[in-house]
BALUM-419146 format. One line per 5 residues: their letters; for each residue x, y, z of N, C-alpha, C. Coordinates in nm, 2 decimals. Example, Ala and Ser with C-alpha at 12.3 -4.5 7.8 and 13.67 -1.06 7.14 Angstrom:
2
AS	1.32 -0.57 0.78 1.23 -0.45 0.78 1.32 -0.33 0.78; 1.28 -0.22 0.71 1.37 -0.11 0.71 1.29 0.00 0.79
//
This chain:
211
XXXXX	0.02 -0.77 -7.48 0.10 -0.71 -7.35 0.02 -0.63 -7.25; 0.01 -0.65 -7.14 -0.07 -0.57 -7.03 -0.04 -0.40 -7.04; -0.15 -0.32 -7.07 -0.06 -0.19 -7.07 -0.13 -0.12 -6.95; -0.11 -0.21 -6.86 -0.20 -0.15 -6.69 -0.05 -0.13 -6.63; -0.08 -0.04 -6.54 0.07 0.00 -6.45 0.06 -0.11 -6.32
XXXXX	0.23 -0.16 -6.33 0.26 -0.27 -6.27 0.24 -0.20 -6.12; 0.20 -0.28 -5.97 0.20 -0.24 -5.84 0.33 -0.19 -5.76; 0.37 -0.11 -5.73 0.49 -0.06 -5.70 0.51 -0.13 -5.59; 0.66 -0.21 -5.50 0.63 -0.22 -5.40 0.81 -0.15 -5.34; 0.85 -0.16 -5.20 0.96 -0.10 -5.17 1.09 -0.20 -5.12
XXXXX	0.97 -0.36 -5.09 1.14 -0.42 -5.10 1.05 -0.59 -5.12; 1.15 -0.66 -5.11 1.05 -0.77 -5.13 0.99 -0.80 -5.01; 1.04 -0.84 -4.89 0.93 -0.86 -4.75 0.78 -0.79 -4.81; 0.80 -0.66 -4.87 0.69 -0.67 -4.96 0.56 -0.77 -5.01; 0.65 -0.85 -5.08 0.61 -0.95 -5.16 0.56 -1.05 -5.07
XXXXX	0.66 -1.10 -4.95 0.66 -1.22 -4.92 0.55 -1.15 -4.80; 0.51 -1.03 -4.78 0.39 -0.99 -4.68 0.25 -1.01 -4.78; 0.26 -0.99 -4.86 0.14 -1.05 -4.93 0.13 -1.17 -4.94; 0.21 -1.24 -4.97 0.21 -1.38 -4.97 0.19 -1.43 -4.80; 0.20 -1.40 -4.73 0.15 -1.40 -4.59 0.01 -1.41 -4.54
XXXXX	-0.03 -1.28 -4.64 -0.18 -1.26 -4.60 -0.30 -1.34 -4.65; -0.22 -1.41 -4.76 -0.34 -1.49 -4.88 -0.31 -1.59 -4.86; -0.21 -1.63 -4.75 -0.20 -1.73 -4.74 -0.26 -1.80 -4.59; -0.30 -1.67 -4.46 -0.36 -1.65 -4.39 -0.52 -1.70 -4.44; -0.57 -1.58 -4.52 -0.69 -1.64 -4.55 -0.72 -1.75 -4.60
XXXXX	-0.66 -1.80 -4.68 -0.68 -1.96 -4.71 -0.70 -2.02 -4.60; -0.61 -2.01 -4.55 -0.59 -2.13 -4.42 -0.70 -2.12 -4.31; -0.77 -1.99 -4.30 -0.87 -1.96 -4.21 -1.03 -1.99 -4.26; -1.05 -1.99 -4.41 -1.13 -2.01 -4.48 -1.14 -2.20 -4.45; -1.00 -2.25 -4.48 -1.01 -2.42 -4.48 -1.05 -2.47 -4.36
XXXXX	-0.99 -2.43 -4.21 -1.00 -2.46 -4.09 -1.17 -2.42 -4.03; -1.24 -2.32 -4.11 -1.39 -2.32 -4.10 -1.46 -2.42 -4.15; -1.46 -2.48 -4.31 -1.44 -2.59 -4.35 -1.50 -2.75 -4.30; -1.29 -2.71 -4.29 -1.28 -2.84 -4.26 -1.21 -2.85 -4.14; -1.26 -2.83 -3.99 -1.19 -2.82 -3.88 -1.10 -2.98 -3.88
XXXXX	-0.96 -2.89 -3.80 -0.89 -3.02 -3.81 -0.88 -3.06 -3.71; -0.88 -3.26 -3.76 -0.98 -3.36 -3.71 -0.85 -3.42 -3.64; -0.82 -3.52 -3.54 -0.71 -3.64 -3.53 -0.80 -3.78 -3.48; -0.75 -3.84 -3.59 -0.60 -3.89 -3.62 -0.59 -3.79 -3.79; -0.51 -3.81 -3.86 -0.51 -3.72 -4.00 -0.58 -3.81 -4.06
XXXXX	-0.61 -3.67 -4.14 -0.71 -3.67 -4.22 -0.71 -3.67 -4.39; -0.72 -3.77 -4.45 -0.65 -3.79 -4.57 -0.76 -3.66 -4.65; -0.88 -3.64 -4.68 -0.94 -3.55 -4.74 -0.87 -3.39 -4.73; -0.86 -3.38 -4.58 -0.81 -3.22 -4.54 -0.63 -3.23 -4.61; -0.59 -3.31 -4.59 -0.46 -3.30 -4.69 -0.43 -3.29 -4.82
XXXXX	-0.52 -3.38 -4.87 -0.56 -3.36 -5.04 -0.58 -3.21 -5.05; -0.68 -3.14 -4.98 -0.71 -3.02 -5.01 -0.62 -2.92 -4.94; -0.50 -2.88 -4.85 -0.40 -2.88 -4.84 -0.35 -2.84 -4.94; -0.29 -3.00 -4.96 -0.20 -2.98 -5.13 -0.24 -2.89 -5.20; -0.38 -2.88 -5.25 -0.42 -2.79 -5.35 -0.41 -2.68 -5.33
XXXXX	-0.42 -2.61 -5.21 -0.42 -2.50 -5.14 -0.29 -2.42 -5.18; -0.18 -2.54 -5.15 -0.06 -2.49 -5.14 0.00 -2.46 -5.34; -0.05 -2.53 -5.38 -0.05 -2.55 -5.51 -0.08 -2.39 -5.59; -0.24 -2.36 -5.55 -0.27 -2.25 -5.57 -0.21 -2.14 -5.54; -0.16 -2.18 -5.44 -0.10 -2.04 -5.37 0.09 -2.05 -5.42
XXXXX	0.06 -2.10 -5.47 0.25 -2.09 -5.52 0.24 -2.05 -5.73; 0.10 -2.09 -5.72 0.12 -2.04 -5.86 -0.01 -1.91 -5.93; -0.08 -1.88 -5.79 -0.07 -1.74 -5.78 0.04 -1.61 -5.76; 0.10 -1.62 -5.68 0.22 -1.57 -5.61 0.35 -1.56 -5.76; 0.34 -1.64 -5.82 0.43 -1.68 -5.93 0.38 -1.55 -6.03
XXXXX	0.22 -1.55 -6.05 0.21 -1.50 -6.14 0.19 -1.35 -6.11; 0.19 -1.36 -5.99 0.18 -1.17 -5.94 0.29 -1.09 -5.94; 0.42 -1.18 -5.97 0.54 -1.13 -5.97 0.54 -1.05 -6.11; 0.50 -1.14 -6.17 0.52 -1.04 -6.31 0.42 -0.91 -6.33; 0.34 -0.88 -6.21 0.29 -0.76 -6.22 0.31 -0.66 -6.15
XXXXX	0.44 -0.67 -6.06 0.44 -0.60 -5.96 0.58 -0.55 -5.93; 0.67 -0.45 -5.90 0.83 -0.35 -5.93 0.85 -0.36 -5.77; 0.98 -0.36 -5.79 1.05 -0.35 -5.64 1.14 -0.26 -5.71; 1.15 -0.11 -5.58 1.19 -0.02 -5.64 1.24 0.05 -5.80; 1.11 -0.01 -5.82 1.13 0.06 -5.98 1.14 -0.07 -6.08
XXXXX	1.26 -0.18 -6.00 1.25 -0.26 -6.13 1.16 -0.42 -6.07; 1.25 -0.51 -6.19 1.14 -0.58 -6.19 1.19 -0.72 -6.08; 1.09 -0.81 -6.04 1.17 -0.90 -5.89 1.31 -1.01 -5.97; 1.36 -0.99 -5.84 1.50 -1.07 -5.91 1.44 -1.24 -5.83; 1.55 -1.33 -5.89 1.45 -1.45 -5.86 1.45 -1.45 -5.72
XXXXX	1.60 -1.41 -5.64 1.57 -1.41 -5.49 1.44 -1.34 -5.45; 1.41 -1.25 -5.47 1.26 -1.21 -5.47 1.17 -1.25 -5.48; 1.18 -1.33 -5.60 1.03 -1.46 -5.62 1.04 -1.52 -5.55; 1.13 -1.62 -5.50 1.16 -1.73 -5.44 1.09 -1.70 -5.26; 1.16 -1.57 -5.26 1.06 -1.53 -5.10 0.90 -1.49 -5.12
XXXXX	0.90 -1.45 -5.21 0.74 -1.40 -5.19 0.69 -1.57 -5.24; 0.73 -1.65 -5.31 0.60 -1.77 -5.37 0.64 -1.91 -5.29; 0.77 -1.93 -5.19 0.80 -1.99 -5.11 0.65 -1.99 -5.03; 0.62 -2.14 -4.99 0.52 -2.14 -4.88 0.53 -2.23 -4.75; 0.53 -2.18 -4.62 0.57 -2.23 -4.58 0.44 -2.38 -4.52
XXXXX	0.48 -2.47 -4.48 0.40 -2.57 -4.44 0.36 -2.57 -4.35; 0.21 -2.59 -4.31 0.18 -2.57 -4.17 0.22 -2.71 -4.10; 0.27 -2.76 -3.97 0.31 -2.82 -3.90 0.23 -2.82 -3.76; 0.21 -2.98 -3.75 0.11 -3.03 -3.65 0.20 -3.14 -3.58; 0.14 -3.14 -3.46 0.21 -3.22 -3.33 0.15 -3.34 -3.30
XXXXX	0.16 -3.45 -3.30 0.10 -3.51 -3.23 0.03 -3.53 -3.12; -0.10 -3.54 -3.10 -0.18 -3.52 -3.02 -0.13 -3.58 -2.86; -0.06 -3.56 -2.76 -0.03 -3.58 -2.68 -0.10 -3.63 -2.59; -0.17 -3.73 -2.51 -0.24 -3.67 -2.37 -0.17 -3.61 -2.24; -0.05 -3.72 -2.20 0.01 -3.67 -2.09 0.02 -3.53 -2.10
XXXXX	0.07 -3.42 -2.20 0.08 -3.28 -2.26 -0.07 -3.28 -2.17; -0.17 -3.29 -2.21 -0.32 -3.25 -2.20 -0.31 -3.22 -2.05; -0.25 -3.33 -1.98 -0.28 -3.37 -1.84 -0.23 -3.27 -1.77; -0.13 -3.26 -1.83 0.04 -3.16 -1.73 -0.05 -3.01 -1.75; -0.09 -2.96 -1.89 -0.16 -2.86 -1.88 -0.29 -2.85 -1.81
XXXXX	-0.39 -2.90 -1.78 -0.54 -2.89 -1.69 -0.42 -2.86 -1.55; -0.38 -3.01 -1.53 -0.31 -2.94 -1.38 -0.27 -2.82 -1.36; -0.14 -2.74 -1.45 -0.13 -2.61 -1.38 -0.19 -2.49 -1.39; -0.32 -2.58 -1.51 -0.42 -2.44 -1.53 -0.53 -2.47 -1.38; -0.53 -2.59 -1.31 -0.59 -2.61 -1.15 -0.50 -2.51 -1.09
XXXXX	-0.39 -2.52 -1.08 -0.30 -2.45 -0.99 -0.31 -2.32 -1.01; -0.34 -2.26 -1.09 -0.31 -2.12 -1.12 -0.45 -2.10 -1.10; -0.57 -2.14 -1.09 -0.71 -2.18 -1.05 -0.69 -2.08 -0.92; -0.64 -2.22 -0.85 -0.60 -2.21 -0.67 -0.54 -2.09 -0.61; -0.41 -2.13 -0.71 -0.37 -1.98 -0.64 -0.43 -1.84 -0.68
XXXXX	-0.46 -1.82 -0.79 -0.56 -1.70 -0.83 -0.71 -1.68 -0.71; -0.71 -1.80 -0.67 -0.80 -1.78 -0.54 -0.79 -1.79 -0.45; -0.72 -1.79 -0.36 -0.62 -1.82 -0.25 -0.57 -1.67 -0.26; -0.50 -1.57 -0.31 -0.46 -1.43 -0.33 -0.59 -1.36 -0.31; -0.71 -1.37 -0.39 -0.83 -1.33 -0.37 -0.88 -1.30 -0.23
XXXXX	-0.88 -1.48 -0.16 -0.88 -1.44 -0.02 -0.80 -1.40 0.08; -0.67 -1.38 0.06 -0.58 -1.33 0.10 -0.63 -1.18 0.10; -0.58 -1.13 0.00 -0.69 -0.97 0.01 -0.79 -0.93 0.01; -0.84 -1.03 0.10 -1.01 -0.97 0.14 -0.96 -1.00 0.31; -0.88 -1.07 0.37 -0.88 -1.16 0.49 -0.77 -1.10 0.57
XXXXX	-0.67 -1.08 0.49 -0.51 -1.02 0.53 -0.50 -0.89 0.62; -0.63 -0.82 0.54 -0.61 -0.66 0.62 -0.76 -0.66 0.75; -0.80 -0.78 0.77 -0.85 -0.75 0.89 -0.80 -0.83 1.06; -0.73 -0.94 0.98 -0.62 -0.98 1.08 -0.47 -0.88 1.15; -0.46 -0.83 1.01 -0.36 -0.73 1.09 -0.39 -0.60 1.16
XXXXX	-0.51 -0.59 1.12 -0.59 -0.48 1.17 -0.66 -0.52 1.40; -0.69 -0.67 1.37 -0.71 -0.74 1.49 -0.54 -0.74 1.58; -0.43 -0.80 1.53 -0.35 -0.85 1.53 -0.33 -0.71 1.65; -0.30 -0.56 1.59 -0.28 -0.45 1.60 -0.35 -0.42 1.70; -0.49 -0.42 1.72 -0.57 -0.37 1.83 -0.52 -0.48 1.96
XXXXX	-0.52 -0.65 1.92 -0.49 -0.65 2.05 -0.31 -0.66 2.15; -0.24 -0.61 2.06 -0.07 -0.56 2.07 -0.12 -0.43 2.18; -0.24 -0.33 2.10 -0.22 -0.19 2.19 -0.34 -0.23 2.29; -0.43 -0.36 2.33 -0.47 -0.35 2.41 -0.39 -0.42 2.55; -0.29 -0.52 2.51 -0.18 -0.63 2.55 -0.10 -0.48 2.64
XXXXX	-0.11 -0.41 2.55 0.02 -0.26 2.61 -0.03 -0.25 2.73; -0.17 -0.19 2.71 -0.26 -0.09 2.78 -0.26 -0.16 2.94; -0.28 -0.26 2.93 -0.31 -0.36 3.03 -0.16 -0.37 3.14; -0.04 -0.37 3.01 0.06 -0.37 3.10 0.13 -0.22 3.16; 0.07 -0.16 3.11 0.13 -0.01 3.16 0.04 0.03 3.29
XXXXX	-0.12 -0.04 3.30 -0.17 0.00 3.37 -0.14 -0.09 3.52; -0.08 -0.23 3.49 -0.04 -0.29 3.58 0.10 -0.22 3.65; 0.20 -0.16 3.58 0.33 -0.07 3.57 0.26 -0.01 3.73; 0.17 0.10 3.65 0.16 0.19 3.74 0.04 0.18 3.86; 0.05 0.06 3.87 -0.03 -0.02 4.02 0.10 -0.03 4.07
XXXXX	0.16 -0.10 4.04 0.26 -0.14 4.13 0.38 -0.04 4.22; 0.37 0.05 4.06 0.45 0.20 4.11 0.36 0.27 4.21; 0.23 0.22 4.25 0.15 0.32 4.39 0.12 0.46 4.30; 0.11 0.50 4.17 0.07 0.59 4.13 -0.06 0.61 4.04; -0.15 0.61 4.05 -0.27 0.65 3.97 -0.28 0.73 3.88
XXXXX	-0.30 0.77 3.81 -0.34 0.88 3.67 -0.47 0.98 3.70; -0.45 1.14 3.80 -0.53 1.19 3.76 -0.61 1.15 3.93; -0.52 1.08 4.01 -0.58 1.09 4.15 -0.50 1.07 4.31; -0.46 1.16 4.36 -0.33 1.12 4.48 -0.34 1.04 4.57; -0.26 0.94 4.55 -0.25 0.81 4.67 -0.30 0.90 4.85
XXXXX	-0.40 0.78 4.87 -0.44 0.83 5.01 -0.29 0.78 5.08; -0.21 0.82 5.17 -0.16 0.79 5.30 -0.21 0.84 5.42; -0.17 0.74 5.53 -0.23 0.67 5.64 -0.12 0.75 5.73; -0.17 0.85 5.84 -0.10 0.95 5.90 -0.09 0.93 6.02; -0.07 0.91 6.13 -0.11 0.86 6.28 -0.14 0.97 6.32
XXXXX	-0.26 1.03 6.42 -0.30 1.12 6.52 -0.29 1.19 6.38; -0.37 1.18 6.28 -0.42 1.26 6.18 -0.55 1.37 6.26; -0.62 1.30 6.32 -0.73 1.46 6.38 -0.66 1.53 6.48; -0.56 1.50 6.53 -0.52 1.59 6.69 -0.47 1.69 6.53; -0.34 1.64 6.45 -0.27 1.70 6.37 -0.35 1.84 6.35
XXXXX	-0.48 1.75 6.27 -0.55 1.85 6.19 -0.65 1.96 6.30; -0.69 1.91 6.49 -0.69 1.99 6.53 -0.63 2.13 6.56; -0.52 2.05 6.59 -0.40 2.14 6.65 -0.37 2.30 6.55; -0.41 2.24 6.43 -0.37 2.34 6.30 -0.50 2.44 6.32; -0.60 2.42 6.33 -0.72 2.50 6.34 -0.67 2.56 6.41
XXXXX	-0.70 2.52 6.50 -0.66 2.66 6.68 -0.54 2.69 6.67; -0.44 2.66 6.63 -0.29 2.77 6.55 -0.35 2.84 6.47; -0.43 2.86 6.38 -0.50 2.96 6.25 -0.65 3.03 6.33; -0.66 2.99 6.40 -0.77 3.08 6.50 -0.68 3.19 6.54; -0.62 3.10 6.65 -0.46 3.21 6.75 -0.43 3.34 6.64
XXXXX	-0.36 3.25 6.53 -0.28 3.34 6.47 -0.38 3.51 6.43; -0.50 3.43 6.35 -0.63 3.56 6.36 -0.68 3.69 6.45; -0.67 3.60 6.54 -0.72 3.70 6.66 -0.58 3.77 6.71; -0.49 3.71 6.68 -0.35 3.80 6.70 -0.30 3.94 6.59; -0.31 3.89 6.45 -0.38 3.98 6.36 -0.44 4.07 6.39
XXXXX	-0.53 4.03 6.46 -0.61 4.19 6.49 -0.57 4.29 6.60; -0.54 4.20 6.70 -0.48 4.30 6.82 -0.36 4.35 6.84; -0.26 4.30 6.67 -0.15 4.38 6.68 -0.14 4.52 6.63; -0.27 4.61 6.66 -0.26 4.76 6.64 -0.29 4.77 6.82; -0.36 4.72 6.83 -0.41 4.78 7.00 -0.23 4.78 7.07
XXXXX	-0.24 4.67 7.07 -0.03 4.62 7.14 0.02 4.71 7.10; 0.02 4.77 6.98 0.12 4.87 6.98 0.09 5.02 6.99; 0.01 5.06 7.01 -0.06 5.17 7.04 -0.02 5.18 7.17; -0.03 5.11 7.26 -0.01 5.10 7.43 0.14 5.08 7.44; 0.27 4.97 7.35 0.33 5.06 7.40 0.41 5.16 7.35
XXXXX	0.37 5.19 7.24 0.38 5.37 7.24 0.34 5.44 7.36; 0.26 5.41 7.36 0.21 5.52 7.52 0.30 5.50 7.65; 0.34 5.36 7.64 0.38 5.30 7.75 0.55 5.40 7.74; 0.63 5.38 7.61 0.74 5.44 7.59 0.75 5.58 7.62; 0.65 5.68 7.56 0.61 5.83 7.59 0.57 5.89 7.78
XXXXX	0.52 5.77 7.82 0.52 5.76 7.98 0.66 5.77 8.03; 0.74 5.71 7.98 0.84 5.68 8.05 0.95 5.77 8.00; 0.93 5.81 7.88 1.04 5.94 7.84 1.01 6.09 7.95; 0.88 6.11 7.97 0.88 6.24 8.05 0.92 6.19 8.19; 0.86 6.10 8.23 0.95 6.10 8.37 1.09 6.09 8.41
XXXXX	1.14 6.04 8.30 1.28 6.08 8.28 1.35 6.19 8.23; 1.28 6.23 8.17 1.31 6.43 8.18 1.22 6.49 8.31; 1.15 6.46 8.39 1.13 6.52 8.48 1.26 6.50 8.60; 1.29 6.38 8.60 1.36 6.35 8.67 1.51 6.39 8.69; 1.55 6.43 8.53 1.68 6.56 8.51 1.69 6.68 8.54
XXXXX	1.51 6.74 8.52 1.54 6.86 8.54 1.51 6.89 8.74; 1.49 6.80 8.84 1.46 6.80 8.94 1.61 6.80 9.00; 1.68 6.69 8.95 1.82 6.65 8.97 1.90 6.84 8.91; 1.88 6.89 8.85 1.93 7.02 8.81 1.90 7.19 8.87; 1.77 7.16 8.94 1.74 7.24 9.01 1.82 7.25 9.19
X	1.83 7.08 9.23 1.86 7.10 9.39 2.03 7.10 9.32
//
């Protein structure tokens, strides 16, 4: 009887995990040295059978050297660890391969179209916005022209006898300036006239009183 300590495991899942790791390692080695070929290869099938038998025997011997939660593995635990899942391969389908290739081509085309749209759509949107702004500016200019209003410039109005009106206005301004300059002298003359009139009236009253 071996005196070496047994390998402690927490659950039967750990035993199944060890079996799975060993199975995957054997399958990787088999695929490396004997790639799967179609139609079915009799030699490869024989090798797979030997590998399955080796895996089952190895796991059966391993269960005697492990404990699950401190207890020897139960028959159900051993069954989980020893059971080997046989690999299944579907028959090669030409139609399925053609469908996969067609879907891959559609995917590539969609990716190319989306990439092109990401590059072109922003420029197209910018061009449309600029065109719309230019069209709006033209329409606003047309509306202003129809209303007879131009920004920053007064509208020219045709007035009959404009030159005559301007001449009369200029003469009126000159006369007002002259009148403004002579207002002082006119007021002085009017004041002197009032003083003379008052003096004459006083003289007449005094003469009437003396007589």
